[in-house]
mmCIF file as gemmi writes it, N, C-alpha and C atoms, coordinates in Angstrom:
data_model
loop_
_atom_site.group_PDB
_atom_site.id
_atom_site.type_symbol
_atom_site.label_atom_id
_atom_site.label_alt_id
_atom_site.label_comp_id
_atom_site.label_asym_id
_atom_site.label_entity_id
_atom_site.label_seq_id
_atom_site.pdbx_PDB_ins_code
_atom_site.Cartn_x
_atom_site.Cartn_y
_atom_site.Cartn_z
_atom_site.occupancy
_atom_site.B_iso_or_equiv
_atom_site.pdbx_formal_charge
_atom_site.auth_seq_id
_atom_site.auth_asym_id
_atom_site.pdbx_PDB_model_num
ATOM 1 N N . MET Axp A 1 ? -27.835 3.622 35.797 1 0 ? 1 A 1
ATOM 2 C CA . MET Axp A 1 ? -28.24 4.277 37.024 1 0 ? 1 A 1
ATOM 3 C C . MET Axp A 1 ? -27.382 5.534 37.2 1 0 ? 1 A 1
ATOM 4 N N . LYS Axp A 2 ? -27.977 6.566 37.668 1 0 ? 2 A 1
ATOM 5 C CA . LYS Axp A 2 ? -27.273 7.816 37.914 1 0 ? 2 A 1
ATOM 6 C C . LYS Axp A 2 ? -26.543 7.743 39.257 1 0 ? 2 A 1
ATOM 7 N N . TRP Axp A 3 ? -25.419 8.446 39.352 1 0 ? 3 A 1
ATOM 8 C CA . TRP Axp A 3 ? -24.594 8.435 40.558 1 0 ? 3 A 1
ATOM 9 C C . TRP Axp A 3 ? -25.384 8.908 41.783 1 0 ? 3 A 1
ATOM 10 N N . LYS Axp A 4 ? -26.244 9.873 41.615 1 0 ? 4 A 1
ATOM 11 C CA . LYS Axp A 4 ? -27.06 10.371 42.725 1 0 ? 4 A 1
ATOM 12 C C . LYS Axp A 4 ? -27.88 9.232 43.339 1 0 ? 4 A 1
ATOM 13 N N . SER Axp A 5 ? -28.441 8.384 42.507 1 0 ? 5 A 1
ATOM 14 C CA . SER Axp A 5 ? -29.231 7.244 42.992 1 0 ? 5 A 1
ATOM 15 C C . SER Axp A 5 ? -28.353 6.23 43.709 1 0 ? 5 A 1
ATOM 16 N N . VAL Axp A 6 ? -27.163 5.989 43.179 1 0 ? 6 A 1
ATOM 17 C CA . VAL Axp A 6 ? -26.22 5.056 43.821 1 0 ? 6 A 1
ATOM 18 C C . VAL Axp A 6 ? -25.872 5.57 45.215 1 0 ? 6 A 1
ATOM 19 N N . ARG Axp A 7 ? -25.606 6.857 45.319 1 0 ? 7 A 1
ATOM 20 C CA . ARG Axp A 7 ? -25.249 7.462 46.608 1 0 ? 7 A 1
ATOM 21 C C . ARG Axp A 7 ? -26.382 7.325 47.625 1 0 ? 7 A 1
ATOM 22 N N . GLU Axp A 8 ? -27.613 7.416 47.16 1 0 ? 8 A 1
ATOM 23 C CA . GLU Axp A 8 ? -28.76 7.277 48.064 1 0 ? 8 A 1
ATOM 24 C C . GLU Axp A 8 ? -28.944 5.826 48.516 1 0 ? 8 A 1
ATOM 25 N N . LEU Axp A 9 ? -28.708 4.881 47.618 1 0 ? 9 A 1
ATOM 26 C CA . LEU Axp A 9 ? -28.874 3.462 47.947 1 0 ? 9 A 1
ATOM 27 C C . LEU Axp A 9 ? -27.737 2.905 48.798 1 0 ? 9 A 1
ATOM 28 N N . TYR Axp A 10 ? -26.519 3.414 48.586 1 0 ? 10 A 1
ATOM 29 C CA . TYR Axp A 10 ? -25.327 2.898 49.269 1 0 ? 10 A 1
ATOM 30 C C . TYR Axp A 10 ? -24.551 4.043 49.922 1 0 ? 10 A 1
ATOM 31 N N . PRO Axp A 11 ? -25.113 4.658 50.952 1 0 ? 11 A 1
ATOM 32 C CA . PRO Axp A 11 ? -24.437 5.819 51.544 1 0 ? 11 A 1
ATOM 33 C C . PRO Axp A 11 ? -23.128 5.457 52.246 1 0 ? 11 A 1
ATOM 34 N N . ASN Axp A 12 ? -22.142 6.334 52.091 1 0 ? 12 A 1
ATOM 35 C CA . ASN Axp A 12 ? -20.87 6.264 52.801 1 0 ? 12 A 1
ATOM 36 C C . ASN Axp A 12 ? -20.163 4.91 52.705 1 0 ? 12 A 1
ATOM 37 N N . GLN Axp A 13 ? -20.024 4.4 51.481 1 0 ? 13 A 1
ATOM 38 C CA . GLN Axp A 13 ? -19.283 3.151 51.283 1 0 ? 13 A 1
ATOM 39 C C . GLN Axp A 13 ? -18.735 3.074 49.866 1 0 ? 13 A 1
ATOM 40 N N . PHE Axp A 14 ? -17.808 2.147 49.694 1 0 ? 14 A 1
ATOM 41 C CA . PHE Axp A 14 ? -17.273 1.886 48.362 1 0 ? 14 A 1
ATOM 42 C C . PHE Axp A 14 ? -18.262 1.031 47.582 1 0 ? 14 A 1
ATOM 43 N N . VAL Axp A 15 ? -18.285 1.237 46.268 1 0 ? 15 A 1
ATOM 44 C CA . VAL Axp A 15 ? -19.091 0.401 45.383 1 0 ? 15 A 1
ATOM 45 C C . VAL Axp A 15 ? -18.263 0.051 44.147 1 0 ? 15 A 1
ATOM 46 N N . LEU Axp A 16 ? -18.473 -1.157 43.659 1 0 ? 16 A 1
ATOM 47 C CA . LEU Axp A 16 ? -17.868 -1.58 42.397 1 0 ? 16 A 1
ATOM 48 C C . LEU Axp A 16 ? -18.878 -1.277 41.305 1 0 ? 16 A 1
ATOM 49 N N . LEU Axp A 17 ? -18.438 -0.517 40.315 1 0 ? 17 A 1
ATOM 50 C CA . LEU Axp A 17 ? -19.329 -0.047 39.257 1 0 ? 17 A 1
ATOM 51 C C . LEU Axp A 17 ? -18.854 -0.502 37.888 1 0 ? 17 A 1
ATOM 52 N N . LYS Axp A 18 ? -19.788 -0.667 36.993 1 0 ? 18 A 1
ATOM 53 C CA . LYS Axp A 18 ? -19.507 -0.867 35.574 1 0 ? 18 A 1
ATOM 54 C C . LYS Axp A 18 ? -19.911 0.434 34.897 1 0 ? 18 A 1
ATOM 55 N N . VAL Axp A 19 ? -18.953 1.079 34.233 1 0 ? 19 A 1
ATOM 56 C CA . VAL Axp A 19 ? -19.224 2.356 33.574 1 0 ? 19 A 1
ATOM 57 C C . VAL Axp A 19 ? -19.996 2.089 32.286 1 0 ? 19 A 1
ATOM 58 N N . LEU Axp A 20 ? -21.154 2.71 32.151 1 0 ? 20 A 1
ATOM 59 C CA . LEU Axp A 20 ? -21.999 2.527 30.973 1 0 ? 20 A 1
ATOM 60 C C . LEU Axp A 20 ? -21.924 3.707 30.008 1 0 ? 20 A 1
ATOM 61 N N . LYS Axp A 21 ? -21.778 4.914 30.565 1 0 ? 21 A 1
ATOM 62 C CA . LYS Axp A 21 ? -21.759 6.105 29.718 1 0 ? 21 A 1
ATOM 63 C C . LYS Axp A 21 ? -20.915 7.179 30.395 1 0 ? 21 A 1
ATOM 64 N N . TYR Axp A 22 ? -20.125 7.879 29.586 1 0 ? 22 A 1
ATOM 65 C CA . TYR Axp A 22 ? -19.301 8.961 30.118 1 0 ? 22 A 1
ATOM 66 C C . TYR Axp A 22 ? -19.041 9.984 29.022 1 0 ? 22 A 1
ATOM 67 N N . HIS Axp A 23 ? -18.556 11.143 29.429 1 0 ? 23 A 1
ATOM 68 C CA . HIS Axp A 23 ? -18.081 12.134 28.469 1 0 ? 23 A 1
ATOM 69 C C . HIS Axp A 23 ? -16.755 12.686 28.993 1 0 ? 23 A 1
ATOM 70 N N . THR Axp A 24 ? -15.928 13.148 28.07 1 0 ? 24 A 1
ATOM 71 C CA . THR Axp A 24 ? -14.596 13.631 28.423 1 0 ? 24 A 1
ATOM 72 C C . THR Axp A 24 ? -14.47 15.1 28.067 1 0 ? 24 A 1
ATOM 73 N N . ILE Axp A 25 ? -13.933 15.849 29.007 1 0 ? 25 A 1
ATOM 74 C CA . ILE Axp A 25 ? -13.605 17.251 28.781 1 0 ? 25 A 1
ATOM 75 C C . ILE Axp A 25 ? -12.155 17.426 29.208 1 0 ? 25 A 1
ATOM 76 N N . ASP Axp A 26 ? -11.323 17.828 28.245 1 0 ? 26 A 1
ATOM 77 C CA . ASP Axp A 26 ? -9.885 17.966 28.479 1 0 ? 26 A 1
ATOM 78 C C . ASP Axp A 26 ? -9.325 16.642 28.994 1 0 ? 26 A 1
ATOM 79 N N . ASP Axp A 27 ? -8.74 16.644 30.184 1 0 ? 27 A 1
ATOM 80 C CA . ASP Axp A 27 ? -8.135 15.418 30.706 1 0 ? 27 A 1
ATOM 81 C C . ASP Axp A 27 ? -8.984 14.774 31.8 1 0 ? 27 A 1
ATOM 82 N N . LYS Axp A 28 ? -10.29 15.073 31.812 1 0 ? 28 A 1
ATOM 83 C CA . LYS Axp A 28 ? -11.171 14.507 32.827 1 0 ? 28 A 1
ATOM 84 C C . LYS Axp A 28 ? -12.337 13.771 32.192 1 0 ? 28 A 1
ATOM 85 N N . ARG Axp A 29 ? -12.609 12.599 32.727 1 0 ? 29 A 1
ATOM 86 C CA . ARG Axp A 29 ? -13.729 11.786 32.266 1 0 ? 29 A 1
ATOM 87 C C . ARG Axp A 29 ? -14.842 11.882 33.311 1 0 ? 29 A 1
ATOM 88 N N . TYR Axp A 30 ? -15.984 12.363 32.883 1 0 ? 30 A 1
ATOM 89 C CA . TYR Axp A 30 ? -17.145 12.518 33.757 1 0 ? 30 A 1
ATOM 90 C C . TYR Axp A 30 ? -18.08 11.339 33.513 1 0 ? 30 A 1
ATOM 91 N N . ILE Axp A 31 ? -18.325 10.562 34.551 1 0 ? 31 A 1
ATOM 92 C CA . ILE Axp A 31 ? -19.145 9.364 34.427 1 0 ? 31 A 1
ATOM 93 C C . ILE Axp A 31 ? -20.614 9.76 34.55 1 0 ? 31 A 1
ATOM 94 N N . ASP Axp A 32 ? -21.393 9.424 33.529 1 0 ? 32 A 1
ATOM 95 C CA . ASP Axp A 32 ? -22.801 9.813 33.471 1 0 ? 32 A 1
ATOM 96 C C . ASP Axp A 32 ? -23.759 8.714 33.924 1 0 ? 32 A 1
ATOM 97 N N . ASP Axp A 33 ? -23.41 7.46 33.629 1 0 ? 33 A 1
ATOM 98 C CA . ASP Axp A 33 ? -24.323 6.36 33.917 1 0 ? 33 A 1
ATOM 99 C C . ASP Axp A 33 ? -23.507 5.129 34.297 1 0 ? 33 A 1
ATOM 100 N N . VAL Axp A 34 ? -23.948 4.422 35.354 1 0 ? 34 A 1
ATOM 101 C CA . VAL Axp A 34 ? -23.229 3.247 35.84 1 0 ? 34 A 1
ATOM 102 C C . VAL Axp A 34 ? -24.204 2.126 36.171 1 0 ? 34 A 1
ATOM 103 N N . ALA Axp A 35 ? -23.658 0.925 36.275 1 0 ? 35 A 1
ATOM 104 C CA . ALA Axp A 35 ? -24.388 -0.212 36.824 1 0 ? 35 A 1
ATOM 105 C C . ALA Axp A 35 ? -23.629 -0.641 38.075 1 0 ? 35 A 1
ATOM 106 N N . VAL Axp A 36 ? -24.335 -0.811 39.168 1 0 ? 36 A 1
ATOM 107 C CA . VAL Axp A 36 ? -23.699 -1.251 40.406 1 0 ? 36 A 1
ATOM 108 C C . VAL Axp A 36 ? -23.481 -2.753 40.32 1 0 ? 36 A 1
ATOM 109 N N . VAL Axp A 37 ? -22.222 -3.166 40.441 1 0 ? 37 A 1
ATOM 110 C CA . VAL Axp A 37 ? -21.9 -4.594 40.474 1 0 ? 37 A 1
ATOM 111 C C . VAL Axp A 37 ? -22.118 -5.108 41.887 1 0 ? 37 A 1
ATOM 112 N N . LYS Axp A 38 ? -21.545 -4.363 42.874 1 0 ? 38 A 1
ATOM 113 C CA . LYS Axp A 38 ? -21.768 -4.732 44.273 1 0 ? 38 A 1
ATOM 114 C C . LYS Axp A 38 ? -21.237 -3.647 45.196 1 0 ? 38 A 1
ATOM 115 N N . PRO Axp A 39 ? -21.855 -3.52 46.374 1 0 ? 39 A 1
ATOM 116 C CA . PRO Axp A 39 ? -21.29 -2.643 47.393 1 0 ? 39 A 1
ATOM 117 C C . PRO Axp A 39 ? -20.099 -3.35 48.039 1 0 ? 39 A 1
ATOM 118 N N . ILE Axp A 40 ? -19.16 -2.572 48.555 1 0 ? 40 A 1
ATOM 119 C CA . ILE Axp A 40 ? -17.95 -3.134 49.156 1 0 ? 40 A 1
ATOM 120 C C . ILE Axp A 40 ? -17.801 -2.565 50.562 1 0 ? 40 A 1
ATOM 121 N N . GLU Axp A 41 ? -17.823 -3.438 51.553 1 0 ? 41 A 1
ATOM 122 C CA . GLU Axp A 41 ? -17.707 -2.985 52.94 1 0 ? 41 A 1
ATOM 123 C C . GLU Axp A 41 ? -16.256 -2.877 53.397 1 0 ? 41 A 1
ATOM 124 N N . ASP Axp A 42 ? -15.387 -3.743 52.903 1 0 ? 42 A 1
ATOM 125 C CA . ASP Axp A 42 ? -13.994 -3.79 53.347 1 0 ? 42 A 1
ATOM 126 C C . ASP Axp A 42 ? -13.109 -2.933 52.435 1 0 ? 42 A 1
ATOM 127 N N . PRO Axp A 43 ? -12.458 -1.89 52.97 1 0 ? 43 A 1
ATOM 128 C CA . PRO Axp A 43 ? -11.587 -1.044 52.145 1 0 ? 43 A 1
ATOM 129 C C . PRO Axp A 43 ? -10.447 -1.811 51.464 1 0 ? 43 A 1
ATOM 130 N N . LYS Axp A 44 ? -9.954 -2.869 52.102 1 0 ? 44 A 1
ATOM 131 C CA . LYS Axp A 44 ? -8.893 -3.678 51.477 1 0 ? 44 A 1
ATOM 132 C C . LYS Axp A 44 ? -9.422 -4.385 50.231 1 0 ? 44 A 1
ATOM 133 N N . GLU Axp A 45 ? -10.648 -4.863 50.312 1 0 ? 45 A 1
ATOM 134 C CA . GLU Axp A 45 ? -11.267 -5.49 49.14 1 0 ? 45 A 1
ATOM 135 C C . GLU Axp A 45 ? -11.467 -4.456 48.033 1 0 ? 45 A 1
ATOM 136 N N . ALA Axp A 46 ? -11.836 -3.232 48.418 1 0 ? 46 A 1
ATOM 137 C CA . ALA Axp A 46 ? -12.026 -2.158 47.434 1 0 ? 46 A 1
ATOM 138 C C . ALA Axp A 46 ? -10.727 -1.896 46.677 1 0 ? 46 A 1
ATOM 139 N N . THR Axp A 47 ? -9.619 -1.844 47.399 1 0 ? 47 A 1
ATOM 140 C CA . THR Axp A 47 ? -8.316 -1.621 46.767 1 0 ? 47 A 1
ATOM 141 C C . THR Axp A 47 ? -7.959 -2.776 45.84 1 0 ? 47 A 1
ATOM 142 N N . LYS Axp A 48 ? -8.183 -3.992 46.294 1 0 ? 48 A 1
ATOM 143 C CA . LYS Axp A 48 ? -7.884 -5.176 45.483 1 0 ? 48 A 1
ATOM 144 C C . LYS Axp A 48 ? -8.696 -5.172 44.187 1 0 ? 48 A 1
ATOM 145 N N . LEU Axp A 49 ? -9.976 -4.851 44.284 1 0 ? 49 A 1
ATOM 146 C CA . LEU Axp A 49 ? -10.837 -4.815 43.099 1 0 ? 49 A 1
ATOM 147 C C . LEU Axp A 49 ? -10.439 -3.686 42.154 1 0 ? 49 A 1
ATOM 148 N N . LEU Axp A 50 ? -10.014 -2.569 42.703 1 0 ? 50 A 1
ATOM 149 C CA . LEU Axp A 50 ? -9.579 -1.446 41.874 1 0 ? 50 A 1
ATOM 150 C C . LEU Axp A 50 ? -8.335 -1.81 41.076 1 0 ? 50 A 1
ATOM 151 N N . VAL Axp A 51 ? -7.367 -2.43 41.735 1 0 ? 51 A 1
ATOM 152 C CA . VAL Axp A 51 ? -6.104 -2.788 41.08 1 0 ? 51 A 1
ATOM 153 C C . VAL Axp A 51 ? -6.301 -3.883 40.04 1 0 ? 51 A 1
ATOM 154 N N . ASN Axp A 52 ? -7.154 -4.844 40.332 1 0 ? 52 A 1
ATOM 155 C CA . ASN Axp A 52 ? -7.328 -6.004 39.451 1 0 ? 52 A 1
ATOM 156 C C . ASN Axp A 52 ? -8.557 -5.922 38.553 1 0 ? 52 A 1
ATOM 157 N N . GLY Axp A 53 ? -9.217 -4.768 38.508 1 0 ? 53 A 1
ATOM 158 C CA . GLY Axp A 53 ? -10.466 -4.635 37.763 1 0 ? 53 A 1
ATOM 159 C C . GLY Axp A 53 ? -10.289 -4.557 36.258 1 0 ? 53 A 1
ATOM 160 N N . GLU Axp A 54 ? -11.391 -4.679 35.575 1 0 ? 54 A 1
ATOM 161 C CA . GLU Axp A 54 ? -11.432 -4.548 34.12 1 0 ? 54 A 1
ATOM 162 C C . GLU Axp A 54 ? -11.382 -3.073 33.734 1 0 ? 54 A 1
ATOM 163 N N . ALA Axp A 55 ? -11.181 -2.803 32.453 1 0 ? 55 A 1
ATOM 164 C CA . ALA Axp A 55 ? -11.04 -1.422 31.97 1 0 ? 55 A 1
ATOM 165 C C . ALA Axp A 55 ? -12.279 -0.573 32.238 1 0 ? 55 A 1
ATOM 166 N N . ASP Axp A 56 ? -13.456 -1.171 32.162 1 0 ? 56 A 1
ATOM 167 C CA . ASP Axp A 56 ? -14.674 -0.383 32.379 1 0 ? 56 A 1
ATOM 168 C C . ASP Axp A 56 ? -15.253 -0.558 33.785 1 0 ? 56 A 1
ATOM 169 N N . ASP Axp A 57 ? -14.466 -1.164 34.697 1 0 ? 57 A 1
ATOM 170 C CA . ASP Axp A 57 ? -14.859 -1.271 36.1 1 0 ? 57 A 1
ATOM 171 C C . ASP Axp A 57 ? -14.28 -0.098 36.872 1 0 ? 57 A 1
ATOM 172 N N . LEU Axp A 58 ? -14.979 0.305 37.9 1 0 ? 58 A 1
ATOM 173 C CA . LEU Axp A 58 ? -14.53 1.426 38.708 1 0 ? 58 A 1
ATOM 174 C C . LEU Axp A 58 ? -14.96 1.193 40.146 1 0 ? 58 A 1
ATOM 175 N N . VAL Axp A 59 ? -14.035 1.402 41.075 1 0 ? 59 A 1
ATOM 176 C CA . VAL Axp A 59 ? -14.358 1.372 42.495 1 0 ? 59 A 1
ATOM 177 C C . VAL Axp A 59 ? -14.364 2.814 42.964 1 0 ? 59 A 1
ATOM 178 N N . TYR Axp A 60 ? -15.468 3.235 43.575 1 0 ? 60 A 1
ATOM 179 C CA . TYR Axp A 60 ? -15.6 4.633 43.976 1 0 ? 60 A 1
ATOM 180 C C . TYR Axp A 60 ? -16.361 4.708 45.289 1 0 ? 60 A 1
ATOM 181 N N . HIS Axp A 61 ? -16.09 5.748 46.062 1 0 ? 61 A 1
ATOM 182 C CA . HIS Axp A 61 ? -16.758 5.927 47.354 1 0 ? 61 A 1
ATOM 183 C C . HIS Axp A 61 ? -17.923 6.897 47.19 1 0 ? 61 A 1
ATOM 184 N N . THR Axp A 62 ? -19.021 6.562 47.818 1 0 ? 62 A 1
ATOM 185 C CA . THR Axp A 62 ? -20.236 7.36 47.642 1 0 ? 62 A 1
ATOM 186 C C . THR Axp A 62 ? -20.215 8.695 48.39 1 0 ? 62 A 1
ATOM 187 N N . LYS Axp A 63 ? -19.144 8.987 49.108 1 0 ? 63 A 1
ATOM 188 C CA . LYS Axp A 63 ? -19.03 10.322 49.722 1 0 ? 63 A 1
ATOM 189 C C . LYS Axp A 63 ? -18.811 11.393 48.654 1 0 ? 63 A 1
ATOM 190 N N . ASN Axp A 64 ? -18.327 10.977 47.477 1 0 ? 64 A 1
ATOM 191 C CA . ASN Axp A 64 ? -18.069 11.904 46.377 1 0 ? 64 A 1
ATOM 192 C C . ASN Axp A 64 ? -19.372 12.289 45.683 1 0 ? 64 A 1
ATOM 193 N N . GLU Axp A 65 ? -19.54 13.577 45.428 1 0 ? 65 A 1
ATOM 194 C CA . GLU Axp A 65 ? -20.782 14.064 44.825 1 0 ? 65 A 1
ATOM 195 C C . GLU Axp A 65 ? -20.907 13.733 43.343 1 0 ? 65 A 1
ATOM 196 N N . GLU Axp A 66 ? -19.782 13.572 42.67 1 0 ? 66 A 1
ATOM 197 C CA . GLU Axp A 66 ? -19.799 13.176 41.259 1 0 ? 66 A 1
ATOM 198 C C . GLU Axp A 66 ? -18.602 12.284 40.991 1 0 ? 66 A 1
ATOM 199 N N . ILE Axp A 67 ? -18.658 11.572 39.879 1 0 ? 67 A 1
ATOM 200 C CA . ILE Axp A 67 ? -17.544 10.707 39.502 1 0 ? 67 A 1
ATOM 201 C C . ILE Axp A 67 ? -16.767 11.401 38.396 1 0 ? 67 A 1
ATOM 202 N N . VAL Axp A 68 ? -15.543 11.775 38.734 1 0 ? 68 A 1
ATOM 203 C CA . VAL Axp A 68 ? -14.645 12.407 37.776 1 0 ? 68 A 1
ATOM 204 C C . VAL Axp A 68 ? -13.315 11.674 37.857 1 0 ? 68 A 1
ATOM 205 N N . VAL Axp A 69 ? -12.847 11.184 36.719 1 0 ? 69 A 1
ATOM 206 C CA . VAL Axp A 69 ? -11.604 10.43 36.664 1 0 ? 69 A 1
ATOM 207 C C . VAL Axp A 69 ? -10.632 11.157 35.756 1 0 ? 69 A 1
ATOM 208 N N . LYS Axp A 70 ? -9.428 11.392 36.258 1 0 ? 70 A 1
ATOM 209 C CA . LYS Axp A 70 ? -8.411 12.037 35.434 1 0 ? 70 A 1
ATOM 210 C C . LYS Axp A 70 ? -7.884 11.02 34.429 1 0 ? 70 A 1
ATOM 211 N N . VAL Axp A 71 ? -7.823 11.424 33.166 1 0 ? 71 A 1
ATOM 212 C CA . VAL Axp A 71 ? -7.356 10.554 32.093 1 0 ? 71 A 1
ATOM 213 C C . VAL Axp A 71 ? -5.894 10.872 31.826 1 0 ? 71 A 1
ATOM 214 N N . LYS Axp A 72 ? -5.067 9.836 31.859 1 0 ? 72 A 1
ATOM 215 C CA . LYS Axp A 72 ? -3.646 10.02 31.571 1 0 ? 72 A 1
ATOM 216 C C . LYS Axp A 72 ? -3.351 9.512 30.172 1 0 ? 72 A 1
ATOM 217 N N . ASN Axp A 73 ? -2.549 10.266 29.455 1 0 ? 73 A 1
ATOM 218 C CA . ASN Axp A 73 ? -2.136 9.865 28.115 1 0 ? 73 A 1
ATOM 219 C C . ASN Axp A 73 ? -1.029 8.83 28.242 1 0 ? 73 A 1
ATOM 220 N N . ILE Axp A 74 ? -1.348 7.588 27.963 1 0 ? 74 A 1
ATOM 221 C CA . ILE Axp A 74 ? -0.394 6.494 28.117 1 0 ? 74 A 1
ATOM 222 C C . ILE Axp A 74 ? 0.799 6.643 27.173 1 0 ? 74 A 1
ATOM 223 N N . ARG Axp A 75 ? 0.589 7.29 26.038 1 0 ? 75 A 1
ATOM 224 C CA . ARG Axp A 75 ? 1.682 7.473 25.082 1 0 ? 75 A 1
ATOM 225 C C . ARG Axp A 75 ? 2.803 8.327 25.656 1 0 ? 75 A 1
ATOM 226 N N . ALA Axp A 76 ? 2.476 9.179 26.598 1 0 ? 76 A 1
ATOM 227 C CA . ALA Axp A 76 ? 3.496 10.029 27.213 1 0 ? 76 A 1
ATOM 228 C C . ALA Axp A 76 ? 4.5 9.204 28.01 1 0 ? 76 A 1
ATOM 229 N N . TYR Axp A 77 ? 4.126 7.99 28.387 1 0 ? 77 A 1
ATOM 230 C CA . TYR Axp A 77 ? 4.994 7.137 29.182 1 0 ? 77 A 1
ATOM 231 C C . TYR Axp A 77 ? 5.748 6.112 28.342 1 0 ? 77 A 1
ATOM 232 N N . ILE Axp A 78 ? 5.496 6.084 27.059 1 0 ? 78 A 1
ATOM 233 C CA . ILE Axp A 78 ? 6.142 5.112 26.177 1 0 ? 78 A 1
ATOM 234 C C . ILE Axp A 78 ? 7.253 5.805 25.407 1 0 ? 78 A 1
ATOM 235 N N . ASP Axp A 79 ? 8.443 5.258 25.491 1 0 ? 79 A 1
ATOM 236 C CA . ASP Axp A 79 ? 9.582 5.81 24.764 1 0 ? 79 A 1
ATOM 237 C C . ASP Axp A 79 ? 9.583 5.21 23.361 1 0 ? 79 A 1
ATOM 238 N N . VAL Axp A 80 ? 9.265 6.021 22.373 1 0 ? 80 A 1
ATOM 239 C CA . VAL Axp A 80 ? 9.149 5.528 20.996 1 0 ? 80 A 1
ATOM 240 C C . VAL Axp A 80 ? 10.443 5.696 20.257 1 0 ? 80 A 1
């Protein structure tokens, strides 16, 4: 499902998403296609799901016009 459709179905709320397709440019990941797992009414639940979610899960608010996630290089934080 495209983000535009998600925004129309679930206006002004958090949603738990499964990322299906994305592309990366520089240090930003642009999400192209998602599956809605569930809408989230409680912001505390949204935070809990974000912290404890799987690698391809994403909690995002539909006020955002597009889904863009900054990618951090984990190797930069590892002292080798």
